[in-house]
DRENMARTOR-309868 format. One record per residue (C-alpha): residue number from 1; residue in one letter; chain; x, y, z. Coordinates in Angstrom, 1 decimal. Layout:
<recs>
nr=NUM rest=A kette=A x=X y=Y z=Z
...
</recs>
This chain:
<recs>
nr=1 rest=M kette=A x=0.0 y=0.0 z=0.0
nr=2 rest=E kette=A x=2.7 y=2.4 z=0.9
nr=3 rest=S kette=A x=4.5 y=1.6 z=-2.3
nr=4 rest=L kette=A x=1.4 y=2.2 z=-4.4
nr=5 rest=K kette=A x=1.0 y=5.6 z=-2.6
nr=6 rest=G kette=A x=4.6 y=6.5 z=-3.3
nr=7 rest=M kette=A x=4.1 y=5.6 z=-6.9
nr=8 rest=L kette=A x=1.1 y=7.9 z=-7.2
nr=9 rest=L kette=A x=2.8 y=10.8 z=-5.6
nr=10 rest=S kette=A x=5.8 y=10.3 z=-7.9
nr=11 rest=W kette=A x=3.5 y=10.3 z=-10.9
nr=12 rest=V kette=A x=1.7 y=13.4 z=-9.9
nr=13 rest=G kette=A x=4.9 y=15.2 z=-9.2
nr=14 rest=D kette=A x=6.5 y=14.1 z=-12.4
nr=15 rest=N kette=A x=4.9 y=17.1 z=-14.3
nr=16 rest=R kette=A x=1.6 y=15.4 z=-14.6
nr=17 rest=L kette=A x=-0.3 y=18.0 z=-12.6
nr=18 rest=W kette=A x=-1.2 y=19.8 z=-15.8
nr=19 rest=I kette=A x=-3.8 y=17.1 z=-16.7
nr=20 rest=V kette=A x=-5.6 y=17.9 z=-13.4
nr=21 rest=A kette=A x=-5.3 y=21.6 z=-14.3
nr=22 rest=I kette=A x=-6.9 y=21.0 z=-17.8
nr=23 rest=F kette=A x=-9.7 y=18.9 z=-16.3
nr=24 rest=L kette=A x=-10.5 y=21.8 z=-13.9
nr=25 rest=I kette=A x=-10.4 y=24.3 z=-16.7
nr=26 rest=V kette=A x=-12.8 y=22.3 z=-18.8
nr=27 rest=L kette=A x=-15.0 y=21.8 z=-15.8
nr=28 rest=A kette=A x=-15.0 y=25.5 z=-15.0
nr=29 rest=T kette=A x=-15.8 y=26.3 z=-18.6
nr=30 rest=S kette=A x=-18.8 y=24.0 z=-18.8
nr=31 rest=L kette=A x=-20.1 y=25.4 z=-15.5
nr=32 rest=A kette=A x=-19.6 y=29.0 z=-16.9
nr=33 rest=A kette=A x=-21.5 y=28.2 z=-20.1
nr=34 rest=W kette=A x=-24.4 y=26.7 z=-18.1
nr=35 rest=L kette=A x=-24.5 y=29.8 z=-15.9
nr=36 rest=L kette=A x=-24.5 y=32.0 z=-18.9
nr=37 rest=S kette=A x=-27.3 y=30.1 z=-20.4
nr=38 rest=R kette=A x=-29.4 y=30.4 z=-17.3
nr=39 rest=F kette=A x=-28.6 y=34.2 z=-17.1
nr=40 rest=V kette=A x=-29.6 y=34.7 z=-20.7
nr=41 rest=Q kette=A x=-32.9 y=32.8 z=-20.0
nr=42 rest=R kette=A x=-33.7 y=35.2 z=-17.1
nr=43 rest=L kette=A x=-32.9 y=38.2 z=-19.3
nr=44 rest=S kette=A x=-35.1 y=36.8 z=-22.1
nr=45 rest=A kette=A x=-38.0 y=36.3 z=-19.6
nr=46 rest=R kette=A x=-37.6 y=39.9 z=-18.3
nr=47 rest=A kette=A x=-37.2 y=41.3 z=-21.9
nr=48 rest=E kette=A x=-40.6 y=39.7 z=-23.0
nr=49 rest=R kette=A x=-42.4 y=41.7 z=-20.4
nr=50 rest=T kette=A x=-41.7 y=44.9 z=-22.4
nr=51 rest=M kette=A x=-42.4 y=45.6 z=-26.0
nr=52 rest=N kette=A x=-39.0 y=47.2 z=-26.8
nr=53 rest=P kette=A x=-37.5 y=46.1 z=-30.1
nr=54 rest=W kette=A x=-33.8 y=46.7 z=-28.9
nr=55 rest=D kette=A x=-33.5 y=44.7 z=-25.7
nr=56 rest=D kette=A x=-35.4 y=41.7 z=-27.3
nr=57 rest=A kette=A x=-33.0 y=41.8 z=-30.3
nr=58 rest=L kette=A x=-29.9 y=42.0 z=-27.9
nr=59 rest=V kette=A x=-31.0 y=39.1 z=-25.8
nr=60 rest=G kette=A x=-32.0 y=37.1 z=-28.7
nr=61 rest=A kette=A x=-28.5 y=37.5 z=-30.2
nr=62 rest=L kette=A x=-26.5 y=36.6 z=-27.1
nr=63 rest=M kette=A x=-27.0 y=32.8 z=-27.6
nr=64 rest=P kette=A x=-25.4 y=30.7 z=-29.0
nr=65 rest=P kette=A x=-22.5 y=33.2 z=-29.7
nr=66 rest=G kette=A x=-22.0 y=33.8 z=-25.9
nr=67 rest=A kette=A x=-21.7 y=30.0 z=-25.3
nr=68 rest=V kette=A x=-19.3 y=29.6 z=-28.1
nr=69 rest=L kette=A x=-17.2 y=32.5 z=-26.7
nr=70 rest=V kette=A x=-17.0 y=30.9 z=-23.3
nr=71 rest=W kette=A x=-15.9 y=27.5 z=-24.7
nr=72 rest=L kette=A x=-13.4 y=29.3 z=-27.0
nr=73 rest=F kette=A x=-11.7 y=30.9 z=-24.1
nr=74 rest=G kette=A x=-11.8 y=27.8 z=-22.0
nr=75 rest=L kette=A x=-10.5 y=25.4 z=-24.5
nr=76 rest=T kette=A x=-7.7 y=27.7 z=-25.8
nr=77 rest=V kette=A x=-6.6 y=28.4 z=-22.2
nr=78 rest=A kette=A x=-6.6 y=24.5 z=-21.7
nr=79 rest=A kette=A x=-4.7 y=24.0 z=-24.9
nr=80 rest=G kette=A x=-2.1 y=26.8 z=-23.8
nr=81 rest=R kette=A x=-1.6 y=24.9 z=-20.5
nr=82 rest=A kette=A x=-1.1 y=21.7 z=-22.3
nr=83 rest=G kette=A x=1.4 y=23.3 z=-24.6
nr=84 rest=A kette=A x=3.4 y=24.8 z=-21.8
nr=85 rest=A kette=A x=3.6 y=21.3 z=-20.1
nr=86 rest=T kette=A x=4.3 y=19.1 z=-23.1
nr=87 rest=G kette=A x=6.2 y=21.6 z=-25.4
nr=88 rest=A kette=A x=4.1 y=20.4 z=-28.4
nr=89 rest=E kette=A x=4.1 y=23.1 z=-31.1
nr=90 rest=I kette=A x=0.6 y=22.5 z=-32.2
nr=91 rest=F kette=A x=-0.6 y=24.1 z=-29.0
nr=92 rest=N kette=A x=1.1 y=27.3 z=-29.9
nr=93 rest=L kette=A x=-1.8 y=28.0 z=-32.3
nr=94 rest=A kette=A x=-4.1 y=28.3 z=-29.2
nr=95 rest=A kette=A x=-3.5 y=32.1 z=-28.8
nr=96 rest=P kette=A x=-4.0 y=33.2 z=-32.4
nr=97 rest=M kette=A x=-7.0 y=31.0 z=-32.6
nr=98 rest=R kette=A x=-8.4 y=32.7 z=-29.6
nr=99 rest=E kette=A x=-8.0 y=36.1 z=-31.1
nr=100 rest=I kette=A x=-9.4 y=35.1 z=-34.5
nr=101 rest=G kette=A x=-12.3 y=33.2 z=-32.8
nr=102 rest=L kette=A x=-13.1 y=36.3 z=-30.7
nr=103 rest=I kette=A x=-13.4 y=38.4 z=-33.9
nr=104 rest=L kette=A x=-15.6 y=35.8 z=-35.6
nr=105 rest=V kette=A x=-17.9 y=35.3 z=-32.6
nr=106 rest=I kette=A x=-18.3 y=39.2 z=-32.2
nr=107 rest=T kette=A x=-19.1 y=39.4 z=-35.9
nr=108 rest=W kette=A x=-21.6 y=36.5 z=-35.4
nr=109 rest=F kette=A x=-23.3 y=38.3 z=-32.6
nr=110 rest=A kette=A x=-23.5 y=41.6 z=-34.5
nr=111 rest=L kette=A x=-25.0 y=39.8 z=-37.6
nr=112 rest=R kette=A x=-27.6 y=38.2 z=-35.4
nr=113 rest=F kette=A x=-28.4 y=41.4 z=-33.5
nr=114 rest=S kette=A x=-28.9 y=43.3 z=-36.8
nr=115 rest=R kette=A x=-31.2 y=40.7 z=-38.1
nr=116 rest=N kette=A x=-33.3 y=40.7 z=-34.9
nr=117 rest=V kette=A x=-33.5 y=44.4 z=-35.0
nr=118 rest=E kette=A x=-34.6 y=44.3 z=-38.7
nr=119 rest=H kette=A x=-37.4 y=41.9 z=-37.8
nr=120 rest=N kette=A x=-38.6 y=43.7 z=-34.7
nr=121 rest=L kette=A x=-38.7 y=47.2 z=-36.6
nr=122 rest=R kette=A x=-41.2 y=45.6 z=-39.0
nr=123 rest=D kette=A x=-43.2 y=43.8 z=-36.4
nr=124 rest=P kette=A x=-46.4 y=45.5 z=-35.3
nr=125 rest=R kette=A x=-46.1 y=44.0 z=-31.8
nr=126 rest=Y kette=A x=-43.0 y=46.1 z=-31.2
nr=127 rest=M kette=A x=-43.8 y=49.2 z=-33.3
nr=128 rest=G kette=A x=-47.1 y=51.1 z=-33.2
nr=129 rest=K kette=A x=-46.4 y=52.0 z=-36.8
nr=130 rest=P kette=A x=-44.0 y=49.5 z=-38.4
nr=131 rest=M kette=A x=-41.4 y=50.9 z=-40.6
nr=132 rest=D kette=A x=-41.3 y=50.4 z=-44.2
nr=133 rest=A kette=A x=-40.2 y=46.8 z=-45.0
nr=134 rest=T kette=A x=-38.1 y=47.8 z=-48.0
nr=135 rest=T kette=A x=-36.2 y=50.5 z=-46.2
nr=136 rest=V kette=A x=-35.6 y=48.4 z=-43.2
nr=137 rest=R kette=A x=-34.3 y=45.5 z=-45.3
nr=138 rest=A kette=A x=-32.0 y=47.9 z=-47.3
nr=139 rest=V kette=A x=-30.5 y=49.4 z=-44.1
nr=140 rest=G kette=A x=-30.1 y=45.9 z=-42.6
nr=141 rest=K kette=A x=-28.3 y=44.7 z=-45.6
nr=142 rest=L kette=A x=-25.9 y=47.6 z=-45.6
nr=143 rest=V kette=A x=-25.2 y=47.2 z=-41.8
nr=144 rest=R kette=A x=-24.4 y=43.5 z=-42.3
nr=145 rest=A kette=A x=-22.3 y=44.1 z=-45.3
nr=146 rest=S kette=A x=-20.3 y=46.6 z=-43.4
nr=147 rest=I kette=A x=-19.9 y=44.3 z=-40.4
nr=148 rest=V kette=A x=-18.6 y=41.5 z=-42.7
nr=149 rest=I kette=A x=-16.2 y=43.7 z=-44.5
nr=150 rest=T kette=A x=-14.8 y=45.3 z=-41.3
nr=151 rest=A kette=A x=-14.4 y=41.8 z=-39.7
nr=152 rest=A kette=A x=-12.6 y=40.5 z=-42.8
nr=153 rest=M kette=A x=-10.3 y=43.5 z=-42.8
nr=154 rest=V kette=A x=-9.5 y=43.1 z=-39.1
nr=155 rest=V kette=A x=-8.7 y=39.3 z=-39.5
nr=156 rest=M kette=A x=-6.4 y=40.1 z=-42.5
nr=157 rest=Q kette=A x=-4.7 y=42.7 z=-40.5
nr=158 rest=F kette=A x=-4.2 y=40.2 z=-37.6
nr=159 rest=L kette=A x=-2.8 y=37.6 z=-40.0
nr=160 rest=G kette=A x=-0.2 y=40.1 z=-41.2
nr=161 rest=Y kette=A x=-1.8 y=41.3 z=-44.5
nr=162 rest=S kette=A x=-1.4 y=45.0 z=-45.1
nr=163 rest=I kette=A x=-4.9 y=46.6 z=-45.3
nr=164 rest=S kette=A x=-3.4 y=49.6 z=-47.2
nr=165 rest=G kette=A x=-2.0 y=47.3 z=-49.8
nr=166 rest=V kette=A x=-5.4 y=45.5 z=-50.2
nr=167 rest=L kette=A x=-7.0 y=48.9 z=-50.6
nr=168 rest=A kette=A x=-4.4 y=50.0 z=-53.1
nr=169 rest=F kette=A x=-5.0 y=46.8 z=-55.1
nr=170 rest=G kette=A x=-8.7 y=47.4 z=-54.9
nr=171 rest=G kette=A x=-8.3 y=50.9 z=-56.3
nr=172 rest=I kette=A x=-6.1 y=49.8 z=-59.2
nr=173 rest=G kette=A x=-8.1 y=46.7 z=-60.1
nr=174 rest=G kette=A x=-11.5 y=48.4 z=-59.6
nr=175 rest=L kette=A x=-11.6 y=49.6 z=-63.3
nr=176 rest=A kette=A x=-10.9 y=46.2 z=-64.6
nr=177 rest=I kette=A x=-13.2 y=44.5 z=-62.3
nr=178 rest=G kette=A x=-16.0 y=47.1 z=-63.3
nr=179 rest=F kette=A x=-15.6 y=46.3 z=-66.9
nr=180 rest=A kette=A x=-15.7 y=42.5 z=-66.3
nr=181 rest=A kette=A x=-18.7 y=42.7 z=-64.0
nr=182 rest=K kette=A x=-20.6 y=45.6 z=-65.6
nr=183 rest=D kette=A x=-23.9 y=43.6 z=-65.5
nr=184 rest=L kette=A x=-23.4 y=42.8 z=-61.9
nr=185 rest=L kette=A x=-22.8 y=46.4 z=-61.1
nr=186 rest=A kette=A x=-25.8 y=47.5 z=-63.2
nr=187 rest=N kette=A x=-28.0 y=45.1 z=-61.1
nr=188 rest=F kette=A x=-26.4 y=46.6 z=-57.9
nr=189 rest=F kette=A x=-27.1 y=50.1 z=-58.8
nr=190 rest=G kette=A x=-30.5 y=49.1 z=-60.1
nr=191 rest=G kette=A x=-31.3 y=47.6 z=-56.6
nr=192 rest=L kette=A x=-29.9 y=50.9 z=-55.0
nr=193 rest=M kette=A x=-32.3 y=53.0 z=-57.2
nr=194 rest=I kette=A x=-35.2 y=50.8 z=-56.1
nr=195 rest=Y kette=A x=-34.3 y=51.3 z=-52.5
nr=196 rest=L kette=A x=-34.0 y=55.1 z=-53.0
nr=197 rest=D kette=A x=-36.9 y=55.8 z=-55.4
nr=198 rest=R kette=A x=-39.1 y=53.1 z=-53.9
nr=199 rest=P kette=A x=-41.4 y=52.5 z=-57.0
nr=200 rest=F kette=A x=-42.5 y=49.4 z=-55.2
nr=201 rest=A kette=A x=-42.0 y=47.6 z=-51.9
nr=202 rest=V kette=A x=-42.2 y=44.1 z=-50.6
nr=203 rest=G kette=A x=-45.7 y=42.8 z=-50.6
nr=204 rest=E kette=A x=-47.1 y=45.0 z=-53.4
nr=205 rest=W kette=A x=-48.6 y=44.0 z=-56.7
nr=206 rest=V kette=A x=-46.6 y=45.2 z=-59.8
nr=207 rest=R kette=A x=-46.7 y=44.7 z=-63.4
nr=208 rest=S kette=A x=-44.8 y=46.2 z=-66.5
nr=209 rest=P kette=A x=-46.5 y=46.9 z=-69.8
nr=210 rest=D kette=A x=-43.0 y=46.5 z=-71.4
nr=211 rest=K kette=A x=-42.3 y=43.1 z=-70.2
nr=212 rest=E kette=A x=-44.2 y=40.0 z=-69.2
nr=213 rest=I kette=A x=-43.9 y=40.8 z=-65.5
nr=214 rest=E kette=A x=-46.8 y=40.7 z=-63.0
nr=215 rest=G kette=A x=-47.2 y=39.5 z=-59.5
nr=216 rest=T kette=A x=-46.4 y=40.3 z=-55.9
nr=217 rest=V kette=A x=-43.0 y=41.4 z=-54.7
nr=218 rest=E kette=A x=-41.4 y=38.9 z=-52.3
nr=219 rest=D kette=A x=-37.9 y=40.0 z=-52.0
nr=220 rest=I kette=A x=-35.7 y=42.9 z=-53.2
nr=221 rest=G kette=A x=-32.0 y=41.9 z=-53.2
nr=222 rest=W kette=A x=-28.9 y=43.8 z=-54.4
nr=223 rest=R kette=A x=-28.8 y=41.7 z=-57.7
nr=224 rest=L kette=A x=-32.3 y=40.1 z=-58.2
nr=225 rest=T kette=A x=-35.9 y=41.0 z=-57.2
nr=226 rest=R kette=A x=-38.1 y=37.9 z=-56.7
nr=227 rest=I kette=A x=-41.7 y=38.3 z=-57.8
nr=228 rest=R kette=A x=-44.3 y=35.7 z=-57.2
nr=229 rest=T kette=A x=-46.7 y=35.5 z=-60.2
nr=230 rest=F kette=A x=-50.5 y=34.8 z=-59.7
nr=231 rest=D kette=A x=-50.1 y=31.2 z=-60.7
nr=232 rest=K kette=A x=-47.6 y=31.0 z=-57.8
nr=233 rest=R kette=A x=-44.4 y=30.7 z=-59.9
nr=234 rest=P kette=A x=-41.4 y=32.6 z=-58.7
nr=235 rest=L kette=A x=-40.0 y=35.2 z=-61.1
nr=236 rest=Y kette=A x=-36.4 y=36.4 z=-60.6
nr=237 rest=I kette=A x=-35.6 y=39.7 z=-62.3
nr=238 rest=P kette=A x=-32.2 y=41.4 z=-62.5
nr=239 rest=N kette=A x=-32.6 y=44.8 z=-60.9
nr=240 rest=G kette=A x=-30.9 y=46.4 z=-63.9
nr=241 rest=I kette=A x=-34.0 y=45.7 z=-65.9
nr=242 rest=F kette=A x=-36.0 y=48.1 z=-63.8
nr=243 rest=T kette=A x=-34.0 y=51.1 z=-64.9
nr=244 rest=Q kette=A x=-35.0 y=50.4 z=-68.6
nr=245 rest=I kette=A x=-38.8 y=49.5 z=-68.3
nr=246 rest=A kette=A x=-42.0 y=51.2 z=-67.1
nr=247 rest=V kette=A x=-43.5 y=49.6 z=-63.9
nr=248 rest=E kette=A x=-47.1 y=49.9 z=-62.8
nr=249 rest=N kette=A x=-47.9 y=49.5 z=-59.1
nr=250 rest=P kette=A x=-51.7 y=48.8 z=-58.8
nr=251 rest=S kette=A x=-51.2 y=48.2 z=-55.0
nr=252 rest=R kette=A x=-51.0 y=52.1 z=-54.7
nr=253 rest=M kette=A x=-54.2 y=52.9 z=-56.7
nr=254 rest=L kette=A x=-56.7 y=55.0 z=-54.8
nr=255 rest=N kette=A x=-59.9 y=53.5 z=-56.3
nr=256 rest=R kette=A x=-60.9 y=50.8 z=-58.7
nr=257 rest=R kette=A x=-62.9 y=51.6 z=-61.8
nr=258 rest=I kette=A x=-66.1 y=50.1 z=-63.1
nr=259 rest=Y kette=A x=-66.6 y=50.7 z=-66.7
nr=260 rest=E kette=A x=-69.3 y=48.6 z=-68.4
nr=261 rest=T kette=A x=-71.6 y=49.0 z=-71.4
nr=262 rest=I kette=A x=-75.2 y=47.7 z=-71.2
nr=263 rest=G kette=A x=-77.5 y=47.3 z=-74.1
nr=264 rest=I kette=A x=-81.3 y=47.3 z=-74.2
nr=265 rest=R kette=A x=-83.7 y=46.3 z=-77.1
nr=266 rest=Y kette=A x=-84.6 y=48.9 z=-79.7
nr=267 rest=E kette=A x=-88.2 y=48.5 z=-78.8
nr=268 rest=D kette=A x=-87.3 y=49.7 z=-75.3
nr=269 rest=A kette=A x=-86.1 y=53.1 z=-76.6
nr=270 rest=P kette=A x=-88.8 y=55.1 z=-74.9
nr=271 rest=L kette=A x=-87.7 y=53.7 z=-71.5
nr=272 rest=M kette=A x=-84.0 y=54.6 z=-71.9
nr=273 rest=A kette=A x=-84.2 y=58.0 z=-70.2
nr=274 rest=G kette=A x=-85.9 y=56.6 z=-67.1
nr=275 rest=I kette=A x=-83.4 y=53.6 z=-66.9
nr=276 rest=V kette=A x=-80.3 y=55.9 z=-67.1
nr=277 rest=A kette=A x=-81.7 y=58.2 z=-64.5
nr=278 rest=D kette=A x=-82.5 y=55.4 z=-62.1
nr=279 rest=V kette=A x=-79.0 y=53.7 z=-62.6
nr=280 rest=K kette=A x=-77.3 y=57.0 z=-61.9
nr=281 rest=A kette=A x=-79.3 y=57.6 z=-58.8
nr=282 rest=M kette=A x=-78.5 y=54.1 z=-57.6
nr=283 rest=L kette=A x=-74.7 y=54.6 z=-58.1
nr=284 rest=Q kette=A x=-74.9 y=57.9 z=-56.3
nr=285 rest=Q kette=A x=-76.6 y=56.2 z=-53.2
nr=286 rest=H kette=A x=-74.4 y=53.1 z=-53.3
nr=287 rest=P kette=A x=-72.3 y=52.9 z=-50.1
nr=288 rest=E kette=A x=-69.3 y=51.4 z=-51.8
nr=289 rest=I kette=A x=-69.1 y=53.9 z=-54.7
nr=290 rest=D kette=A x=-66.8 y=56.9 z=-54.3
nr=291 rest=T kette=A x=-69.0 y=59.8 z=-55.4
nr=292 rest=N kette=A x=-66.0 y=62.2 z=-55.2
nr=293 rest=Q kette=A x=-64.6 y=60.6 z=-58.2
nr=294 rest=T kette=A x=-66.0 y=60.8 z=-61.8
nr=295 rest=L kette=A x=-69.5 y=59.2 z=-62.1
nr=296 rest=I kette=A x=-71.1 y=59.0 z=-65.6
nr=297 rest=V kette=A x=-74.2 y=57.1 z=-66.7
nr=298 rest=N kette=A x=-75.2 y=58.0 z=-70.3
nr=299 rest=F kette=A x=-76.9 y=56.7 z=-73.4
nr=300 rest=N kette=A x=-73.9 y=56.0 z=-75.6
nr=301 rest=S kette=A x=-74.6 y=54.5 z=-79.0
nr=302 rest=F kette=A x=-77.0 y=52.8 z=-81.5
nr=303 rest=A kette=A x=-75.4 y=49.4 z=-81.7
nr=304 rest=P kette=A x=-76.4 y=46.9 z=-84.4
nr=305 rest=S kette=A x=-78.7 y=44.9 z=-82.1
nr=306 rest=S kette=A x=-79.1 y=47.2 z=-79.0
nr=307 rest=L kette=A x=-79.2 y=50.7 z=-77.7
nr=308 rest=D kette=A x=-76.1 y=51.0 z=-75.4
nr=309 rest=F kette=A x=-75.6 y=53.1 z=-72.3
nr=310 rest=F kette=A x=-72.4 y=52.9 z=-70.2
nr=311 rest=I kette=A x=-71.5 y=53.4 z=-66.6
nr=312 rest=Y kette=A x=-68.2 y=54.9 z=-65.5
nr=313 rest=T kette=A x=-67.5 y=55.0 z=-61.8
nr=314 rest=F kette=A x=-65.0 y=54.2 z=-59.1
nr=315 rest=T kette=A x=-65.3 y=51.9 z=-55.9
nr=316 rest=K kette=A x=-63.9 y=53.0 z=-52.5
nr=317 rest=T kette=A x=-62.0 y=49.7 z=-52.0
nr=318 rest=T kette=A x=-59.0 y=48.7 z=-54.0
nr=319 rest=E kette=A x=-59.1 y=45.1 z=-52.8
nr=320 rest=W kette=A x=-59.4 y=42.9 z=-55.7
nr=321 rest=V kette=A x=-61.8 y=40.3 z=-54.3
nr=322 rest=R kette=A x=-63.9 y=42.9 z=-52.6
nr=323 rest=Y kette=A x=-64.1 y=45.0 z=-55.8
nr=324 rest=H kette=A x=-65.6 y=42.1 z=-57.8
nr=325 rest=E kette=A x=-68.2 y=41.6 z=-55.1
nr=326 rest=I kette=A x=-69.3 y=45.3 z=-55.4
nr=327 rest=K kette=A x=-69.2 y=45.1 z=-59.3
nr=328 rest=Q kette=A x=-71.5 y=42.1 z=-59.1
nr=329 rest=D kette=A x=-73.9 y=43.8 z=-56.8
nr=330 rest=I kette=A x=-74.0 y=46.8 z=-59.1
nr=331 rest=L kette=A x=-74.6 y=44.8 z=-62.2
nr=332 rest=L kette=A x=-77.4 y=42.8 z=-60.5
nr=333 rest=R kette=A x=-79.1 y=46.1 z=-59.4
nr=334 rest=I kette=A x=-78.9 y=47.4 z=-63.0
nr=335 rest=L kette=A x=-80.6 y=44.3 z=-64.2
nr=336 rest=Q kette=A x=-83.4 y=44.9 z=-61.6
nr=337 rest=I kette=A x=-83.8 y=48.5 z=-62.8
nr=338 rest=I kette=A x=-84.1 y=47.5 z=-66.4
nr=339 rest=E kette=A x=-86.7 y=44.8 z=-65.6
nr=340 rest=G kette=A x=-88.5 y=47.2 z=-63.3
nr=341 rest=H kette=A x=-89.1 y=49.5 z=-66.3
nr=342 rest=G kette=A x=-90.5 y=46.6 z=-68.4
nr=343 rest=A kette=A x=-87.4 y=46.5 z=-70.6
nr=344 rest=S kette=A x=-85.0 y=43.7 z=-71.4
nr=345 rest=C kette=A x=-81.3 y=43.5 z=-72.1
nr=346 rest=A kette=A x=-80.6 y=43.0 z=-75.8
nr=347 rest=F kette=A x=-78.7 y=40.2 z=-77.4
nr=348 rest=P kette=A x=-77.5 y=39.9 z=-80.9
nr=349 rest=T kette=A x=-80.4 y=39.2 z=-83.3
nr=350 rest=S kette=A x=-81.1 y=39.1 z=-87.1
nr=351 rest=T kette=A x=-84.3 y=40.0 z=-88.9
nr=352 rest=L kette=A x=-85.1 y=38.4 z=-92.2
nr=353 rest=H kette=A x=-87.4 y=40.5 z=-94.3
nr=354 rest=V kette=A x=-89.3 y=38.5 z=-97.0
nr=355 rest=A kette=A x=-90.7 y=40.7 z=-99.8
nr=356 rest=E kette=A x=-94.2 y=40.1 z=-101.0
nr=357 rest=W kette=A x=-94.7 y=38.5 z=-104.4
nr=358 rest=P kette=A x=-96.0 y=40.9 z=-107.1
nr=359 rest=S kette=A x=-99.7 y=40.4 z=-107.8
nr=360 rest=Q kette=A x=-99.1 y=39.8 z=-111.6
nr=361 rest=I kette=A x=-96.8 y=36.9 z=-111.0
nr=362 rest=P kette=A x=-99.4 y=34.3 z=-110.6
nr=363 rest=E kette=A x=-101.2 y=35.4 z=-113.7
nr=364 rest=V kette=A x=-98.0 y=35.3 z=-115.7
nr=365 rest=A kette=A x=-97.3 y=31.8 z=-114.4
nr=366 rest=K kette=A x=-100.9 y=30.8 z=-115.3
nr=367 rest=S kette=A x=-100.6 y=32.1 z=-118.9
nr=368 rest=A kette=A x=-97.2 y=30.4 z=-119.2
nr=369 rest=G kette=A x=-98.8 y=27.2 z=-118.2
</recs>
């Protein structure tokens, strides 16, 4: 027994104490990561009690980058202790890995924070009047691009690359790159113009009379805009196209127009004036018609098979489905007015006129017989 105890003490004293130290470092790291997760959970519960977009975004961005940061420090410290005890050169990478890892984790946290803020600023739960989705996305993309570029330059500087040299190379090679990637740059600036001019935004219905483009805008990127057509197909359009075509935005219309021509029979001509007057009065009293806009009901033309009058008016709603419900109601009321006057809607007809036989024809035929 005494000999076993002596061997153990000899082994521990023989520079093997570093194993115990590493075990304790890893144990402390795991404990610190657990405590951090519990702390973040408490912060999250407290942040949920308030409708502040910033604290929720901050707490939501802490994990998992926080846990990764704790383990990064713990494992690199353990690796440094192992390197000092064993003299292995591979453990010398622990310090630079810790520095680079710190930069990457901070970048990760910043990217998550910016995404959370972007989401919260468009969420009506946090904002009484949510910000414009297109503007928020544009600013968010610029912020994230700045974060990534800054992180890349810091890492390059840490690795010994001269940032001034890289910038000088970028200035010299910018012209060549611009010629080689002119389409890419055209799409980039096209996207920038969309963000600045805002002819349309995410969620709006757009169409172009110059191209076969029509649908709902789903995403506006720096190179492409994704539009979902009405048959649910995704349509990807380079942003440079929008600088060369006209774009209609029906989502921003103030009213929807009803423009219809109705025909009655020619024999109902004496009833036309009363029908037109009653239809106009009905439209003026209809709760869904905007009487502040142009409202016309007039006898219009002598058609081949009908006497035509037309209605020209605007609904208050711009919603597509609701518009058609209102239009149906108005057309049914017009039918009731026409029938109430004892008239009928006309349909294409043809009249065959048969001339009478001359009276002398039978006698001629009889003499010929």
